[in-house]
Every structure is written in C-alpha cells, then in structure tokens.
C-alpha positions, -999 to +999 in steps of 0.1 A: +000+002+001+015+034-009+014+065+012-011+081-009-034+050+000-027+053+036-037+090+036-071+080+023-078+063+057-085+093+079-104+099+110-100+137+106-090+160+078-054+150+072-040+129+098-028+092+091-047+064+107-033+060+142-015+023+140-027-002+163-063+011+168-093-007+159-110+009+128-147+018+128-163+018+094-198+031+092-229+016+075-255+043+079-287+049+059-303+032+030-281+008+009-285+023-026-257+009-046-239+030-073-207+050-065-214+054-029-213+017-022-183+011-044-163+037-025-175+019+008-163-014-006-130+001-017-126+013+021-132-021+033-106-034+010-080-008+021-087-017+058-082-055+050-049-046+035-036-020+059-010-033+084-019-003+106-054-018+113-055-049+135-093-052+138-124-034+125-159-027+140-187-023+114-212+004+130-246-002+118-277+020+115-293+012+083-327-002+071-311-020+042-319-015+006-306-029-027-303-067-025-273-068-049-254-038-032-260-055+002-246-087-010-216-070-025-210-055+008-214-089+026-186-102+002-162-074+009-167-077+045-164-117+045-129-112+030-120-087+056-131-111+083-111-139+068-080-118+075-087-099+107-113-096+135-146-081+125-173-071+151-207-057+141-224-031+164-262-025+155-268+011+169-304+019+159-314-003+129-297-035+116-325-048+093-326-065+059-294-057+037-274-042+066-283-074+088-270-094+059-238-074+058-233-081+096-235-120+088-197-115+078-188-105+115-173-129+141-197-114+167-226-090+167-237-068+196-268-047+196-283-019+216-311-034+236-339-014+217-324-015+182-344-030+155-329-060+142-339-087+116-362-082+085-348-114+068-365-114+035-365-100-001-391-079-018-394-067-056-420-041-060-429-014-085-459+005-098-483-006-126-498+025-142-516+013-174-552+024-160-539+057-149-522+063-183-555+052-201-573+080-179-547+105-190-550+095-227-513+085-227-501+053-245-466+038-248-453+023-278-430-007-270-407-026-294-388-056-279-365-082-289-366-110-264-399-120-247-389-110-213-372-078-222-388-050-203-400-070-173-411-047-147-423-019-171-448+002-152-468+013-184-483-022-187-495-053-167-469-081-162-475-113-179-477-147-160-443-156-175-428-122-162-444-128-128-429-162-124-395-151-135-395-122-110-405-144-083-378-168-090-354-142-087-367-131-053-367-166-043-330-171-052-320-141-032-340-153-002-324-184-004-290-170-004-300-146+025-311-177+046-278-194+036-257-165+049-277-164+082-272-201+086-233-198+083-231-165+102-253-175+130-245-211+130-281-220+131-298-248+113-318-240+080-351-250+097-347-224+124-335-197+100-366-201+078-388-198+109-372-166+116-369-153+079-405-139+078-393-102+071-404-092+107-380-073+131-372-076+169-356-055+194-320-063+203-327-080+237-351-105+219-327-109+189-302-122+214-325-147+227-334-158+191-297-162+183-298-134+158-272-114+179-246-125+204-250-099+232-268-066+243-241-040+240-229-006+224-201+004+200-177+007+229-183-031+238-179-040+201-146-022+202-136-041+233-145-073+216-126-066+183-096-053+205-094-084+224-096-107+195-068-089+179-048-085+211-045-049+211-056-020+236-093-011+232-087+022+212-106+030+181-111+057+154-136+061+126-124+060+091-138+071+058-125+075+022-109+110+019-124+131-008-105+153-031-102+191-022-126+198-050-153+172-037-149+188-002-155+223-015-182+213-039-199+194-011-206+228+006-224+241-023-247+211-027-231+182-042-238+160-012-275+168-014-278+162-051-260+129-049-283+119-022-313+128-041-298+112-074-290+079-055-327+078-041-340+083-074-321+057-091-329+034-062-366+038-066-368+036-102-343+012-113-336-012-084-368-031-078-352-058-057-348-051-021-335-066+012 
C-alpha cells in the first residue's frame, strides 16, 4: 500500500490512521448501490490490506436497501473477516440488507432497543396502465426477447414475467437464509422460521440467536480489540475526498448526490432486502 493509499484512511482531515487502533467503519442509511457503495467497498478493501489496522468494527444504523449492493458489501466484509477480527455493532437499525452485511462479522452486539432482523426480499414497482389510459397516454414498446422490459410500469406483467421475477426473489431469499445459517450457526429450519421479514428489538434478537449480546459501540470495540490482542482504542475511518469534492460538497453536491441515489434506487432497482 502506498503512502497515498494510507492517507485515504483518515479519522480527521489529514492525519494518518493511528496505528494499532481498531477501525470503525460506518454503515448508515439506505443501501442504494452505485458510486457510494463502490467507495464503501474500496474502503473495506483498504482496511483489509492495511498493516496499521488490527481489527475492524462495523457500526450499523441502516434499514437495508438494494439486494445486490447488500450482497456486494457482505462479500467485501467476508474477505476482511477472513484476515482480521470483525465485530458488528447495531446502533439503531440493523435490518434486511444491513443485517445481511453483519453476517460476515465474528460477533454481533446490539443496543437493547435497536431494530434487528427483517430477513427477507421484496421486489416492488408501480403498475400504471389504467392511470395512463385515463390521461390519454399510450406507450409504444418494441422488444427483442420476450422477457425484455420485465417490470415496465406502463403495462400489466404477464404470468411468465411474474414467475421469472418470483424466481429471482426466491434465489436472493435462499442466499440470504444461507448466509444467516453460516453466520449465526443456526440450522436451516430455524432460520426459515425467523426469515419472515419481521423485526425484533435487540434484547429479543439475542434470545433468538440473531445477535450475540446486548451492547454498544464501545463494547464492540472491546471485543474486536480483545480478538486482535491490542488495547481497546478505536477511530472512525472514511475515504478521503479530493479538495474539489470537499469544497463542492458545501455547495450542494452532497445533497444532489443523495437525491440522485434515491431516485436511481426507486426507479431502477426493484429488488430490495
């Protein structure tokens, strides 16, 4: 790793990451995919490769989101956990895709009244043909491939399209169940009993086996540091933006990016965990 790479791991404005400290990487808000998720995965890769970082805590407060992006995050975290201790801390919400990401961790702690679970997958989108008829709007559609355009909102779906989409949802669901089985060391039958899409508070999630113990971020740092054999000192990390990016963010780039990500997630990504 180059000096330039190391400078990208900063808890403040320009300091290098303090060697020997547990790194805290934050998973906050909806998981929408795109550039934001790619940057996050790059950060996880650098944490995995950095000799300065003995262990990592995944700080979670997210309702989940894109199924593919959540799975991508899980795979990046799984690689990290294979190389150094990873502990997950559920702060407010650790549901759906963010709970999937936590399956890579060696241990999971949760605030007693955090929302945990929502093991399930949904694919949803509007159907507008009757509204368009009332408005006098018609849509011309030319297709090559009988299932091309599946999910198009301007017409009702066919039975074949419905069956195909359900098969995709079922495949993601089965993969989610398998990850929970492996991450929580639970039999498939038990996981499927819990994989109803419902959520529980942290205290109950411990009883159900979905979380290891009730605790806060500080407790997660203690566990990660103990596993790595280092003092329980930690620092948050993030990818350092360019000077232009930091300046532009003050004038609305951050807001515009958030809006664009949300629009993209709602219009293009129907499959959600």
